[in-house]
C-alpha positions as CSV (number, residue, x, y, z in Angstrom):
1,M,0.0,0.0,0.0
2,R,1.4,3.4,-1.0
3,V,1.2,6.0,1.7
4,G,1.5,9.6,0.5
5,L,2.9,12.6,2.4
6,G,0.5,15.1,3.9
7,L,0.6,18.8,3.0
8,K,2.5,19.6,6.2
9,Q,5.1,16.9,5.6
10,R,5.5,17.9,2.0
11,G,6.0,21.6,3.1
12,S,8.6,20.6,5.7
13,L,10.5,18.4,3.2
14,A,10.5,21.2,0.6
15,G,11.8,23.6,3.2
16,R,14.7,21.2,4.2
17,M,15.5,20.8,0.5
18,K,15.7,24.5,0.0
19,L,17.9,24.9,3.0
20,A,20.2,22.1,1.9
21,R,20.7,23.9,-1.5
22,L,21.4,27.2,0.3
23,F,24.0,25.6,2.6
24,T,26.0,24.2,-0.4
25,L,26.2,27.6,-2.2
26,D,29.5,29.4,-2.4
27,D,29.5,33.1,-1.4
28,D,29.2,34.4,-4.9
29,A,26.1,32.4,-5.7
30,Y,24.6,33.1,-2.3
31,A,25.2,36.9,-2.7
32,G,23.5,36.6,-6.1
33,E,20.4,35.1,-4.5
34,L,20.3,37.9,-1.9
35,A,20.7,40.5,-4.7
36,A,17.7,39.0,-6.5
37,L,15.6,39.3,-3.4
38,E,16.7,42.9,-2.8
39,A,15.7,43.7,-6.4
40,E,12.1,42.8,-5.9
41,D,9.5,45.6,-6.3
42,S,8.5,45.7,-2.6
43,F,12.0,45.6,-1.1
44,A,12.7,49.4,-1.2
45,A,9.3,50.3,0.2
46,L,9.6,47.8,3.0
47,K,13.1,49.1,3.9
48,A,12.0,52.7,3.7
49,S,9.0,52.0,6.0
50,G,11.1,50.3,8.6
51,V,9.8,46.8,8.1
52,L,13.3,45.7,7.0
53,S,16.5,46.8,8.6
54,L,20.0,45.5,8.2
55,N,21.8,44.3,11.4
56,S,25.5,44.0,10.9
57,F,27.4,41.1,12.5
58,S,28.9,42.5,15.7
59,K,32.1,40.6,15.3
60,A,32.2,40.7,11.5
61,A,35.3,42.2,9.8
62,F,36.6,41.9,6.3
63,A,40.0,41.0,5.1
64,A,41.8,41.0,1.9
65,R,42.9,38.0,-0.1
66,R,45.4,37.8,-2.9
67,F,44.2,36.9,-6.4
68,P,46.3,36.4,-9.6
69,G,47.7,39.8,-10.6
70,W,46.7,41.8,-7.5
71,R,47.9,42.7,-4.1
72,L,45.0,43.4,-1.8
73,G,44.8,45.6,1.3
74,P,42.4,46.0,4.2
75,P,39.3,48.2,3.7
76,A,40.4,50.5,6.4
77,E,42.9,52.0,3.9
78,G,39.9,53.8,2.4
79,A,38.5,54.5,-1.0
80,A,41.3,56.7,-2.2
81,E,43.6,53.7,-2.5
82,L,41.1,52.1,-4.9
83,L,41.3,55.0,-7.4
84,D,45.0,54.7,-8.4
85,G,44.6,51.8,-10.9
86,A,44.0,52.0,-14.7
87,S,41.5,49.1,-15.1
88,A,38.1,49.6,-16.5
89,E,36.6,49.2,-13.0
90,A,39.0,51.8,-11.6
91,E,37.9,54.2,-14.4
92,L,34.3,53.5,-13.4
93,L,35.1,54.3,-9.7
94,K,36.8,57.6,-10.8
95,R,33.6,58.6,-12.7
96,I,31.6,57.9,-9.5
97,G,34.0,59.7,-7.3
98,P,35.1,59.1,-3.7
99,E,32.0,60.6,-2.0
100,R,29.4,58.6,-3.9
101,L,31.6,55.5,-3.7
102,N,31.7,55.7,0.1
103,E,28.1,56.6,0.4
104,C,26.7,54.0,-2.0
105,F,29.1,51.1,-1.9
106,L,31.4,51.2,1.2
107,E,29.1,52.6,3.8
108,G,25.9,51.7,2.1
109,S,26.2,47.9,2.0
110,G,22.6,47.7,3.1
111,L,21.3,49.3,-0.1
112,S,20.0,47.1,-2.9
113,R,21.9,47.1,-6.1
114,A,19.2,49.1,-7.9
115,E,19.3,51.7,-5.1
116,K,23.1,51.9,-5.3
117,A,22.9,52.4,-9.0
118,R,20.3,55.2,-8.7
119,R,22.3,57.1,-6.1
120,A,25.7,56.7,-7.8
121,K,24.1,57.6,-11.2
122,V,25.3,54.4,-12.9
123,T,23.5,51.5,-14.5
124,V,22.5,48.4,-12.5
125,E,25.0,46.4,-14.5
126,E,27.8,48.9,-13.6
127,A,26.7,48.7,-10.0
128,G,27.1,45.0,-10.1
129,R,30.6,45.4,-11.6
130,I,31.6,47.7,-8.8
131,E,30.3,45.2,-6.2
132,D,32.3,42.4,-7.8
133,F,35.4,44.7,-7.9
134,L,35.0,45.5,-4.2
135,T,34.3,41.8,-3.3
136,R,37.7,40.9,-4.7
137,L,38.6,43.1,-1.9
138,W,40.2,46.5,-2.1
139,V,42.7,46.4,-5.0
140,R,45.8,48.4,-4.3
141,E,48.5,47.6,-6.8
142,E,49.7,45.1,-9.4
143,L,51.5,42.1,-7.9
144,G,54.7,40.6,-9.3
145,G,55.0,36.8,-8.9
146,P,52.5,34.1,-8.6
147,A,49.4,34.2,-6.3
148,P,48.9,31.5,-3.7
149,A,47.3,28.4,-5.0
150,A,43.5,28.2,-5.1
151,P,41.8,25.8,-2.8
152,S,41.0,22.3,-4.0
153,L,38.5,22.0,-6.8
154,G,35.0,22.0,-5.4
155,F,35.8,24.0,-2.3
156,S,35.0,27.7,-1.8
157,V,36.9,29.8,0.8
158,V,34.3,31.5,2.9
159,A,36.5,33.0,5.7
160,G,39.9,33.3,7.2
161,F,41.4,33.0,10.6
162,V,43.8,35.7,11.9
163,I,45.5,36.1,15.2
164,E,44.7,39.3,17.2
165,D,46.0,39.9,20.7
166,G,47.0,36.2,21.0
167,R,43.6,34.9,20.0
168,P,42.1,33.7,16.7
169,A,39.5,36.0,15.0
170,L,37.3,35.6,11.9
171,R,37.6,37.6,8.7
172,F,35.2,37.4,5.8
173,F,36.2,37.9,2.2
174,H,32.8,38.5,0.5
175,R,31.3,41.8,1.5
176,E,27.9,41.4,-0.1
177,A,27.4,37.8,1.3
178,W,28.4,38.8,4.9
179,K,27.1,42.4,5.1
180,G,24.6,41.5,7.8
181,R,21.2,40.0,8.6
182,W,17.9,41.4,7.5
183,R,15.6,41.9,10.5
184,V,11.9,41.9,9.9
185,D,9.7,44.0,12.2
186,S,6.6,41.8,12.3
187,G,4.4,44.5,13.7
188,A,5.4,47.0,11.1
189,L,4.9,44.3,8.4
190,R,1.3,43.7,9.6
191,A,0.6,47.4,9.5
192,W,2.2,47.8,6.1
193,C,0.3,44.8,4.6
194,S,-3.1,46.0,6.1
195,S,-2.8,49.2,4.0
196,R,-1.9,47.5,0.7
197,P,-3.9,45.5,-1.8
198,P,-4.0,41.8,-1.1
199,A,-1.6,40.8,-3.9
200,E,1.0,43.4,-2.9
201,A,0.7,42.4,0.8
202,E,1.2,38.7,-0.1
203,A,4.3,39.6,-2.2
204,A,5.7,41.5,0.8
205,R,5.1,38.6,3.2
206,R,6.7,36.2,0.7
207,L,9.7,38.5,0.3
208,T,10.3,39.0,4.0
209,S,10.0,35.3,4.6
210,A,12.5,34.5,1.8
211,L,15.0,37.0,3.3
212,E,14.7,35.4,6.7
213,F,15.1,32.0,5.2
214,A,18.1,32.9,3.2
215,D,19.8,34.5,6.2
216,R,19.8,31.1,8.0
217,R,22.7,30.1,5.7
218,K,25.0,32.8,7.0
219,T,23.9,32.7,10.6
220,T,24.4,29.0,10.9
221,L,27.7,29.0,9.0
222,L,28.9,31.8,11.3
223,K,28.1,29.8,14.4
224,V,29.9,26.7,12.9
225,L,33.0,28.8,12.1
226,E,33.0,30.3,15.6
227,S,32.6,26.9,17.2
228,V,35.4,25.4,15.2
229,M,37.6,28.4,16.0
230,E,37.0,28.2,19.7
231,A,37.7,24.4,19.8
232,Q,40.9,24.7,17.8
233,K,42.2,28.0,19.1
234,D,45.4,26.6,20.6
235,W,46.3,25.0,17.2
236,L,45.4,28.2,15.3
237,V,47.5,30.4,17.5
238,S,50.6,28.1,17.7
239,G,50.5,26.2,14.3
240,D,51.6,23.1,16.3
241,P,49.7,20.0,14.8
242,G,49.9,18.5,18.3
243,K,47.6,21.2,19.6
244,M,44.7,20.1,17.3
245,V,42.0,18.4,19.2
246,P,39.4,15.8,18.1
247,L,36.2,17.6,17.1
248,T,33.1,15.8,15.9
249,Q,30.5,17.4,13.6
250,R,27.9,16.4,16.2
251,S,29.7,18.5,18.9
252,V,30.0,21.4,16.5
253,A,26.3,21.1,15.7
254,A,25.4,21.1,19.4
255,A,27.5,24.3,19.9
256,A,26.0,25.9,16.9
257,G,22.4,24.9,17.8
258,A,22.1,23.0,14.5
259,D,21.4,19.5,13.3
260,P,24.5,17.4,12.5
261,S,23.3,16.9,8.9
262,V,23.3,20.7,8.5
263,V,26.9,21.0,9.7
264,N,27.8,18.2,7.3
265,R,26.1,20.0,4.4
266,L,27.7,23.3,5.2
267,A,31.2,21.9,5.6
268,S,31.0,19.7,2.5
269,N,32.4,22.2,0.1
270,K,33.7,25.1,2.3
271,A,37.3,25.9,3.0
272,V,39.0,28.4,5.3
273,E,42.3,30.3,5.2
274,L,44.6,29.6,8.1
275,P,46.6,32.2,10.0
276,W,49.8,31.0,8.2
277,G,48.3,31.6,4.8
278,T,47.4,28.1,3.6
279,E,43.8,27.0,2.8
280,A,42.1,23.9,4.2
281,P,38.7,22.3,3.9
282,L,36.5,23.2,6.8
283,K,36.0,19.5,7.5
284,S,39.7,19.1,8.1
285,L,39.3,21.2,11.2
286,M,36.9,18.7,12.6
287,P,39.2,15.6,12.8
288,S,38.3,12.4,14.6
289,S,40.5,10.9,17.3
290,K,41.5,8.2,14.9
291,T,42.6,10.7,12.3
292,L,44.7,12.6,14.7
293,G,46.2,9.4,16.1
294,K,47.2,8.3,12.6
295,N,48.8,11.7,11.9
296,V,50.9,11.4,15.1
297,L,51.8,7.8,14.3
298,A,52.9,8.8,10.8
299,A,55.1,11.6,12.2
300,L,56.7,9.2,14.8
301,A,57.4,6.5,12.2
302,S,58.8,9.1,9.8
303,D,61.1,10.6,12.4
304,S,62.2,7.2,13.9
305,P,61.8,4.5,11.2
306,D,63.6,2.0,13.5
307,L,60.8,1.9,16.1
308,T,59.0,-1.4,16.6
309,D,55.2,-1.6,17.0
310,E,55.7,-1.9,20.7
311,A,58.0,1.2,20.8
312,L,55.4,3.1,18.7
313,R,52.7,2.1,21.1
314,E,54.7,3.4,24.0
315,A,55.6,6.6,22.2
316,M,51.9,7.1,21.3
317,A,50.9,6.6,24.9
318,G,53.4,9.3,25.9
319,K,51.4,11.6,23.6
320,G,48.1,10.7,25.1
321,Y,47.0,7.9,22.8
322,A,46.3,4.6,24.6
323,L,46.4,2.1,21.7
324,S,47.0,-1.6,21.6
325,R,49.7,-3.1,19.4
326,R,46.9,-4.4,17.1
327,S,45.6,-0.9,16.6
328,I,49.2,0.3,15.9
329,A,49.5,-2.4,13.3
330,Q,46.2,-1.4,11.8
331,Y,47.0,2.3,11.7
332,R,50.4,1.5,10.2
333,A,48.7,-0.6,7.5
334,E,46.2,2.1,6.7
335,L,49.0,4.6,6.3
336,G,51.0,2.3,4.1
337,L,53.9,2.1,6.6
338,A,56.0,-1.0,6.4
339,R,57.1,-2.9,9.5
340,T,60.4,-2.0,11.3
341,G,63.4,-2.3,9.1
342,L,61.3,-2.0,5.9
343,R,60.4,1.6,6.1
């Protein structure tokens, strides 16, 4: 007998599928979805009436990344530094001028693309080019020599860790994706909808719901990044592989107030930049005890190839890993390490 899903179940399943898609988006694609919502007809009216307001992340800060052909500086260096180049984008910025650039694009990150274009007296397409230019983060001067290698295919770098006052801190690379969260004043929304035709009111309710839904991607990812950063702070500060601790996706999910499947989805194709400049998949910062143990064993066997399995077991115990000789042999086999005398 075939049992169908009820309306409520189908709605819940559809919502989970939409969230799953949002969680796998990279920052460029996600920013594009936000821009599409902000371009809807009712967005500007809802924002002007106070129904929608942009709340910036209290701990959010932006950092520069190097791309092929560019050296990038922090945004604090100001708009003037952006106007020295001779690229087509730089010419566009010169035409806009520092005042409108600051007002519409640097200080006005809460404006929709259409509103930025209107205030800056450019086309919407040109406003998009400026956003992309600034998203590549504050170009300063041409760079000689190769840029750092890109992360592995299929991974998008969403944030970086820096060390400030002896502690790790988060830095984001995509200004439009991480500019803040849209807050919906439910009372103001009800009042606004009651004074509008039914079709217009329904469109406004759908838009505000879609914005809140889309924001779940960035708020959940932020909590995951903060949880991982807190758990691995000693390793991030020191760079010592021995300071990395086991961290399950389940424990990260509990700290972030999310389901483990959500954390798995978010981390599946995301990467982060480490304080020493290399990039790593986010999942690699959530290693199991076994993974860490195998890494320690590989280092021991590499440094002292004459150690027997028993000697390796004793050395591992000294590093806090209580393993049997059978486990040592299994780890060694999985790592492709030969027995004593054959390494």
